[in-house]
N, C-alpha and C positions, 0 to 999 in steps of 0.2 A: 539290637542293630538297626541300622538303617539301612534301605533300599539304596540311596543314593546318598553318599557323604558330603555333597555338596548344597545341599540341600537341609533347612531344619525340620524337626522332629517334635510330634504333641502327641500324646495318647490320652486316654480316661479310662483310669484304673478303679475298682472298686474296693475298698480296705473296711472290714467290721462295719460295713452297714454304712460306710459314707465314700462319697463319689469326690475324688481329686483329678485336678488338670496337673499334667505334667511336662513340661518344656525344654527343651535344649536346641542350641544353635545349631547348625552348619559344623561338620568336622569329623575327625577320624572314627570308627569305632571302637570297643563298642562305646553305646550312649554314655554320656555324663550327665544324668537329669538335672540342671540348675534351675529349674523352679518345680514345687508339687505343693499347690493348692486347692483347699477345699471349695467344692461350687455350692454358692450358694443358690437355694431355690427358695422360692415364692413364698413358702409356709415359715422361712426365717431369716425374710429380709429385713435385719437391723443392723444396728451400727454395732450391737454385742459379738456379731457374725465375722467382723473383722479385728483378728489378733494378731500380734507380734508372734515373728516364726522362730521355731526353738534354731538353735546353734549346734546339737546335738544328734546325734542317731536314737537316742532313749528321749528326746525331745518327740521322738515325733514317733514314739512309741517300737524302733525298727530293735528286734533283739536277736533279728537272726543273721548279723554281720559283723566282721572282725575290726578289733581295734585296729590302729598302727603297729602297737606294740604286739599284738598278737600275729598281723600279717608276718613281720618282721623275722619271728622266733620259726611260722611255718616252713618260710623260705629257706630259713638256713637248716632246716632239719629235712627240708626235702633234698635240700644240695648234699647233705650230708650220708641222707638216704642212695643216693643215685651215686655218688662216690665208694660208699662203705660196701654197698651192695652188688658192686662190679666188679667183674674179674681183674684179674692183674693184668691184661693185656687190654683192656679195654676202660681202665680208670682215668683216663687223662683225655683230655680235648682233641692234641695230635693221633692220639690212638683210634678214637671216633672218628676221624677226620681221615684216617687210613684206612679203616673199615666202609667207609661210604666212597671209597675210590678216590678220594680228594673231587669230587662232583661238587661244586659250589651251587650246582641247581639240581642237586639229587632228588626232590620234592617235585619239581615239574619234570624231570626224567621219568619217574614213577608215575605221576597223572597221564602224560603222555604216552606212556607204555599202556597202562591201562585204561584209555580212551581209544587205544587201538583195537582193543578187546572187546569192550562196550560199544559195540556200534550196530546190534542188530533191529533197535529201535528208538519211540520217543516217548511212550508208554508205559505205562503201569503193565498193560495188558500185554504188550511184544513180550516180556520177561515173565510172563506167566504168576504174575507179583498179585494177590487176592484180597490181602489184607490189609490195604492200603485208601487212603482220601483221595479219589483222585480230585484233579482243579478242575472246577466245573463252575461256572458263571452265568446263569445262577443254577445251584446246588441244586440236584433233583433230589424224589422223594421226601418234600415234606419240608419239616425239620430238622436240627442238626445240635444235639444239646454238648461240646466241648468243654474238657475239665484239663484245662492245662496246672502245670506246676505252680507260674506265675502269671499268666497270663491267657485270654482264649478271646479271639476276634469272631464273633459269627455276623452273617446280614442273610436277609432276605429281599425280595423284591418288592412283598407286600406292605410287611410291618415286621420292622427289624426291634432286638431287643435285646440288652446284658444284663446280667444277674449276677447275685451274688445269694449263695444259699436258696435258691430258686428256679425253675425251671418249668415248661408247660407240658402236659404229657397230651396233648389235643384235646383236652375237656377243659381241665381246672390246671390253676398255678401249686404247685407241689415244693415242701422244704425238702434237700438234704436230710439236713438235721433239725430236729422241731425244737432243739432245744436254743437254737442261737435265731438271730434276727435274721429277714430276706430283706432286699432292696434291689429294684430293677429300674433299668433305662428303658421306656419304651417310645418308639418313632412311631407317628400316627397322624394323617392327615396334617401334615405340615407341622404337628406341634411335639415339641420334646419334653415328656414327664417324667417325672422320679415316682415310684411309688414304693411304700416302705410299710414293711411289717412288722412287731415285735416275735419275739419265741413263742411257738404256739402247735398247737394240733394242726394238722395238714387237714382239709386243703386251704390255701392262703387264703384271709380274709384281709386285703389293704388298707391299711386303716388311714393312709394320705394319699393324694394322687397330683399334687404341686407342679405346676410347668414351668420349667428350666428357665432362670430367668438369662438372659444376653445382654451381659455386663457393658458389653462395650455399645448397647442401644440406652445407656443411661444419659439423661439429658445431661449438659454444661452448668454451671451456672450462668451463664449468658443466656443459654437458650431458655431454661427454666425460667429466668426474670421476661425474658422477652413474650414467652407466651405464643411464638408461632407456628413453632415446628411440630406436625401432631403425628410423627414416626417416634418420637422418644418417649420414654418412662422418667419419671422423678421418686427422688427416693423420699422420707419422711421430711428430711431437713430441706432438699431443696422445696415442695410444697409448704413448708414453715417460710420460708424465705419469700417465695411468692406471692403466699397471703398477707405475709407482713407489710411489704412493696405496695399490693396494691389494693389491698382492702384500708379505708381512712373511713370515719366517722364523715357521716352525711350532715351537712349544714345547708344554709340557706344561698349559700357562694360554691360549695363543694360537693361535688355526687360524689356518695360513697355509699358505707350501711348503714342503718339505724335498725337500732332493734324495735319491737313491738311493745307499746308501755302497757304496764299491769292495772288493772280499774284502779289500786290505791295511786298509780302515779299520774292518773287523769284525774280524779276525785281532788288529790292535793295540786294539779296547775303548777307544778313549781319546775318540772324537769323539760329542758328543750334538747334533749338527745336522743328522742325517742317517738314513733310516729303511732297515733289512734287510729285502729283501724273501726270500718261503718258499726261492725258490733255495739263495740263500748261507747261510739260516738251516741246510738242508739240506749245504751246501758241503762235503767231507771226509766225511760222516758216510755210514757201510755197515753192515750188520748179516746175518749170515748165521748162522740156529737150525736147523743141521745137527750131526750128529754130528762132525763139523769147522769149527765155526763159531768166530766172533769178532764183537764188537764194536769197531767206529772211531771215534772222537770227532772232530768238526770240528779244526781246529788254532784258532779261537776257542774253543772249550774244552780248550786244552791239549794237542790230538793225541792223548789218551791210546789205548792202543790194548790191547785185551783179547781172548785166542783160548785155544781148547780144542781136544783132539783124542786120540782112538783109533789106537796104535802100536804098531808090533812091536819086541819089544827088539832094540838093536843087537848086531851079530857079529862086531864086531872096532872098532880103533881108528879106522877110518877109512870105518865103516859108518855114516853120517850120517842122522839122521830133520831132514825139514825141517818150518818152521813153516807154518799156512795160508797165511798173509797176512807178509811179510818185515817186519820193522818197519822204519820208514822212518828212522828215527835209531839205536834202540837198542836192546835186550832189558834188562830190570831185575830181570828174574828169571823161574822156574820152579817148579813143582811137580807129583810124579806119584805116581799109585797105581796098584797092582797090580788087575790082575782077579782077583775070587776065584778064578775055577775055571781060572787060565791053567795052560799046560802045564810041567812041570818040578816039581810041586809046591810051590810057590809061594805056595798058599793062605793063609797067613797072614804072608807078608813083605810089606814095604813096598818099593816101587823107588825108586830116585834118581836123579838126575841128575849124574852124572859130570863133564860138562862142556858149556857153551855154547859154541857153538864161535864164533859171530859170529851178527847181527840175521836171518839165514837159517836157521841149522841147530843139531841138537845131538847127544849122545853121552848111553843112559842102560842102565844096567844095574839086572837084578831083584836080583841078591844078590852082588854084588861083583867078579863075572867076567861077561865078553862074550861068552857062551855060548850067548845067543838062547835061544828058545822061552818068552820072555815078553811077554803085552801089557797094557798100561795104559792110563789116561786121565793127558793132561798140560792144566796151567794155565798160562798164560804171560802176561807183562803187560810191556809197552816205551811207546814212544813212534814 
């Protein structure tokens, strides 16, 4: 029923673990709910949650209401019962009117008469009624657990909860029926959350507590694409539209987003839509500025390797000298120069490489014989 028939009505109801919102426009009592929609919570905020509404009571799983045919049959049976059960002197409207003294306002007459009798007080205590719940705001004595046939409304000063198959005993949450799931709405710290738990033993361990979503605060398409309103939220579809409109591929002339190039893309040097990080710019580059040192360029610059060293002359055909850094692929060549003050009187001679064995080692001689005694410098290059 409405308190004020000139105003619309709305209520939240809990049915079989689901929260629904019922709405009706202003009008005469009793209320005929025009809308009964399930509320979307944050844990199920997807387009799958938007469903077509049924057109029958059975579609809403309402099993305790009469069909049109059943209502008609019941009315006819009631009328027959009234007439057939009345004595002969009261089985017509005329006879009933005569019995009421022909008073068209008989109900008001009786009410006014009773009002004159019940004028002793305005509270239950005035009539010594001790088993009623008084109207107090706020309710005293802690919390109150109400169980109605269909509806129960409870409020409190600090925190308000309305639940189905659950109650707070002062210490923990408990189920009335452990074989059924439980759900409750809790208002605390300016937030409304929906707590859910499947059937199970007490006490209740809430499985989820998502915040209830205010659908009226969803951003419109224009607000989502404008990106200026910070008080609205966007669903996945709006986010996708915003990203698709705002995010473009960066170029030399257009500001946008570009991915990070892989090392294979850097090495290939053909992609023009990604960016190279400092790490990859230095990838494969190394340098040792020592007497036996090297320059190693990254693979995206060809992987060229230049190295140098100070070594002693080979003393036999198998007396190898190793490169500072083994060439990853191959040694392309090398040159030698004799140290001016080298042992053995080679001050005016020039050393030469007798053989590059492989990418890791070589043999060299000062003057054509592998007799040792000479020191020299070498340059070697490869990849």
